[in-house]
N, C-alpha and C positions, 0 to 999 in steps of 0.2 A: 262461268264459276258456277256452284251450286245455287249461293244465297249470298245477298247482297241486303246489308245493313245501311238504309239511308238517312240522311237528315238528323243525326244522332245531334242533341244540344251538348252533350259533353261525351268524351271517351274518356274515362282515366285509366290509364294504361299502365302503371306501376310498372314501368320500364327503368331501365336504370337511370334513367335522366326526372321520371315521375311526372312525365308530360299528362298535361290534361290537355286534349285536343277538343276544337269546338267545332261545330258544323261539319260533324266527320261523316264518312262512308266505311264502312268493315266489308271485305267479301272473305267467304268461306267457299274451298275447293275440297271435297274429300276429309273433311272433319277439321282440316286446319284453316287457319288464319294467314288469306295469300296477298289480302290488298286492302291498303288504309289510305285513304286520301279523301281528298273533296268532288272528285269525279263520279261517275256513276256507271261504270264499267258494266256489260251487258251480264246478266246471271237469269238461270231458269226460275230463282224465284226470289221475291224483296219481300222486304220486311221496313217500314216506315216508323222512324225512332223519332220523328218529329215531338220535340217537347220531353223525349225521354234523357235520362244517362246509361249509357252504356259503360260497366265495368268487368273487370276477371268476376267468374265465378268465385265465393266466398269457398274458405279450405276452414274445416272444423279438424285439428289437428288434435283431439282428444277425446271421444266421446265413447257412449255403448248405446248404440241405437234402441237395441230390443226392452231398454229397460222404460221405452215409451211408455209400455203397460202400466209403471209404477209409478207415472206421475203424481205428487201427490200423497204417496204412499208412507211417507216417513219426515213427518215434520218436526221441528223442534228440536232435533237432536243433533250433536257432532258425529263426525264420523264413524267413530264405534259404534254409537248408537244407531247410526243410518244403516251399517254396514248388518247389525245384528238385526235391524225388522227385516230389508229389503233380502239380505239373503233367506230369508226362513220363507220367504212370497215366493222369491225367485225356486225354491227348493218345492214348492208347491203347485207351480204349473207352468214351468219353463222346460217342457220338452222341447223336443226338437222343432217340432211344427209349430210353437208357441213362440221360440226364439224368432222364427222366422216370421210370423205373424209381426212382432214387436218390430221387426228392421222395418218389414212391409210399412209400416206407421209412421217412421222416424224417417226412413228413408222420404216418403213423402211430405213429411212434415218440413226437411232438411231442404228440399230443392223447390218447395212453394216461398220459401225463404230467403233462397238466393244463393245456396250453400250446393256447389256442384261436389263436392272432393269431401269425404271425412275417413278420419282415421277412428276405426271401430273394433274397439274391445271386446269379444262377446262369447259367449258359452255357441258351442254348434256352427263353428264360421263357415263351414259348409253352404249350410242350410240359410245362416243370414247372408253371405256372400251371393248365394243366389236371387233369394227375395227382394237385395235391395240394386241387382242389374235387372231385374223386371223392371225397376222404379224409373231407372235411366241413369241412377247414381254411379257417379265414379267412388267407388265404397271399395277403401282399403281395409281387410280383414288378413287374419291368418290363424295359426293354432294357440289355443291358450294350455300356459302351463300352470299347473299345481303341484305341491311335491305329493297331496292327498289327492283323494278320487273326486273331491268336490260335486257341484251342483249339477255337472254334467255325466259321472259314475266313472270316470276316465282313471286307469292306475296307471303310471307312468309311463311304463312301456309302451302304453297304448300312445300316449301321446308322440313319444319318439316316433313312432310307425307313422301316426299323421303327419308329424312334419316333413318325413320323408316324399309322403304323398302328396302335400300340398301343391308343391309347383304343375302336378297333371291335373288340379283340383281345379286349379285356376284356369288352367289351358279349358279344360273340357266347360266349363261354367262360361268363359271368356267375358264380354262385357268391355266399358273403358280401358284402358291399359292401369293398370295397377303397379307397383314393385311387391316383390316378394316379401312377406312378414312373418315372423315370429314373433309372439307377446307372452313371455311369461308376464306372470301377475305384478310380482315386486319381490323385493329383496326378504320384505318378511314372509310369504307364503311360498316360497322358491329358495332352499340351499344353496350354499356356494357349491355343493359340488353338483346339484343339477342346473345351475347356471351354467356353470363350465361346461356341462352337456348340451346345452341350449347353445350357446357360443361357439361352441366347435364346429357343429351343425348346419348353422347360418355360416358360419366362412366355407362351409365343405360348398354349401349349396348359393352361394350369393346373394343370401338373403338379412334382410333387416333386422330390427328388435326394438320394440317396443315395449315399457312397462312404467308401472307407476316407480317413482323415487321424490324421496322428500315430500309428500303432501302433508305430512304434519310433525310437530316436532317432537309428538309421542312416538312416531314411527323412527324418526332420528334417536330417540332415546332408547326403544326396542334395541335397535340393529349395535347402536353403542354397548348396551349391554352384553349382547348377545356374542358381537365378534370386535368391539371395541375399534371399530371403524363405523366414516358415514355410509348411507345406500351406495353413493356416487362411488365409493372406494371399495366397497363390494363388487361394484359393478367393474369398476377397471380391473379389481384382482383375477375376477374370473373369466376374464377377457370378453364380457359383454362388449366393452367398449370399444373393441378391435374390430368390430363392425357398424356401421352406420346404425346410431340408436338415438332417438327421440324416447325423452323423459317425458310423462306425463303428472304436470303439476309442477314439481319444481320449485314451490314454495318455501323452504327451507334451507336451499343449496349456501352452504356457506362460500367464502371467497374462495379457499382453496378449492369446494367443489368444482365451483364455474371454473377457475384455472385448468381443472384434468378435464372438464368437459368439454373446455375451448379448445383443448390442447387433442382432444381426441375426435372434435367434427361434432361432437354430440349437440342434438339438439333440444327443443323443451316444446311443450305444449300448454300455454299459459291458460288457466279456467278460472276468471276473475272471479264469475259467480257464485261457482261450486264451490270457491274456496273461502268466500264471505260468508255466504250461505250455513255453511257448517262450522263456520268459525275455524276455520282451519288457517287465517292467516294472509297477510299480502307479499305477493311476490315481489320482488326485485326486478322487475320490467327490464327498467334502462342499465341498471346494472350486467346482467344479463348480456344485453345487448352490447354493453362498453366491454365485457372480457371478449367478446366475439362468437358468441352464442346464439346460432338463428333460432329465434323465438316465434312460435304460431302460435296464436289463439284459438281456445275450443272451450265448449259449451260445460263438457262432462256430461253424465248421463239425467234424463228428466227428472229421474225420483230425486239428483240431487242438485240440479238447475231449473228444474218445470220447463225447459221448452229447449229448443235448438235454434234459438236466434241469435245469429253469430252479429247481427247489429248491435244486440244491447250488450253483447259481449264486449265488442270495440268499445261504447261509450263506459261499460264500467272498468276494461284496460286502462283505459285517460282516468277515470276517475280516480284509481288506483294510484296511479303514479303523482296527481294532485297531492291523495292523501299522505303518501309516502314522504313526497321532496314537495314539491310546488307547481300550482298550475303552469307557472313558466316553464316548468321541464317535460310538460307535455307535448310533443312533437304529434301531430295528426296524422302527417304522411307517415310515420314510421308506425303507427298504430293502425291505420287501412293495411300498410304493407306486411303486418303482420297477421294480417285475416286474408292476404290474397300471394306474392310471391314470395313474401318471407317463410310463409308457412307451405307453400310448395318447396321450397329448398330443404325444410326441416324434413317434409315427410319422403323425399328423394323425389318430387317430381318436378323439382326447379326449370329443368329444359324441357317439359312439355307443356304446362300450364301456369297459371298464378298472372298471368300479363298480357296486355295486348300487344302483341307484337307478332309480326312476318313468321310464319312457323310455327308458330304455337300452336295447340290443339288448341279449338276453339270452344272452352269452356266459357260463357259469358252471360251476362244477367243485363235486362232492361229494366230500372226504374221509370215512375212516371212521375214526371216533377209538377205534374199540374196537379199542384195541394197546398193547402194554405200551412201546412207547416212544413213548406220546403220553399217557401217564396218569404221575401228574395233572395237571391243566392250570391251572398257574398264573396264566401269561401268555399270553394268546394268539398274539399275534402272537413271542412269542420259541418256539411251538412251531412256528409256519410257517416261521421261517428256521432255528430250527436243529435241530429235532427230526424234523418230517414230512418226508416224503420223496414220488417219482413213485409208490411201490408202493401209498399209501396214498390214491391217486385211485380211485376208483371208478363214478362218472361224469361226463360231459361232453356240455356243451350248445352247439352255436355256433347265437346267431341263433334262439334256442328251439330248435333242431333237435337231437334227442339222439343224438351222433355214436359215444358211449362207454356202453355200458350195464353195467353188474358188472364192468367191466375187460377189456371186450370191443369190439372196432369194431362197429358198426352198420353198416358202408359196406364193408366187405374183408375179405377170408379171410386170415388172418393165414399160414398152412399154404402157400396157394398162392401167399403173394408172395415167403416164405422161398424154398421153390422157385425159383422165378423169379432170384432175385437170387442163389440160389448157383449157377444153371448159370451168368450173365451173368459172374461176376467168374472163373471158369474162364481168362477172356482174362489176366486178368494173371498167370497162375504165370508165362509165360514172364519177366516182369521182376523176377520175386525175387529 
């Protein structure tokens, strides 16, 4: 085999039995897991995981990576104030090259923090996807749809043309496998007629859909005033839910909305950090799961949650459940699964990643347990949700390729990237 990870103190599998294995080895061949056990079969390379925990790579089910360049740009505002301030800044600097630069930075931040897959909705997706793949990330991207030209200046007909071209763009760029996605922004920026067209093209091309749904009560009120429906009902009636769809946020889904979503196999990317920071509300994580909805976790953008740390997201997701219900209702295994295998199913990758199982692609992370804040270990899931952090991640593999080694990217020079970012954001100074 190509690589044998040996002597792992723990391997948190996120398999169907949620097994946590001890003193274990994991073998990788051609990017896939081919061995799990306590023996040490021959391999071309070995990685000594003594004193470490091996876990599936974390999956960020809703983010906007390019907005790392606007970290801290819009503080002390709700979603509407955030959008007004951020869209002005994006209009000033976010050309194709800058979108790629911000995504490069976001992809690196994500990987260093143990996130191996992101659902990334952002402008200029071909450029952002190429940038993220270059850093080693499994980067789900897709054409963006607005009724209006928007910050990228595209007319509707150009958006439709790019949608038809997207499968060939993905093939040309290559990188770790991702599903084909189309990303209309929301029911408040895309008319029912245009959403119907996107749904039809997605069905024609076998694509999936990602969009913002019920992030705030104000959004629900707006859509009710326009169409006498909820955003979920608009998605249902336009055919969006007739293809696999994942909602971003879903903070204000009603019981009826949840029933509709579950019946259509629709998933949700839950972003507790962003939702709390912007005052959008507390999503009903347990209720969505009980309704039969696959719920993944997400960070949202760096300008609304300020980082891409999925460990802090897990912690906040648990706290939201404790606040909405009670501490006894916090299922730590379910929280970790929402950052791994449940998120994988939510984004359409459940058969490939999200768990440590033979046949799965080797998207794996190693955490160093030799730390004061990780000692002692009484409950591994409690450690992952409430104590561990991105700084504990030492090594990361995506499809068997080691993209982070001893906390350093194997693909990109951090010093050079920081210099390029700092040079570009000087263009924002007149807006401050």
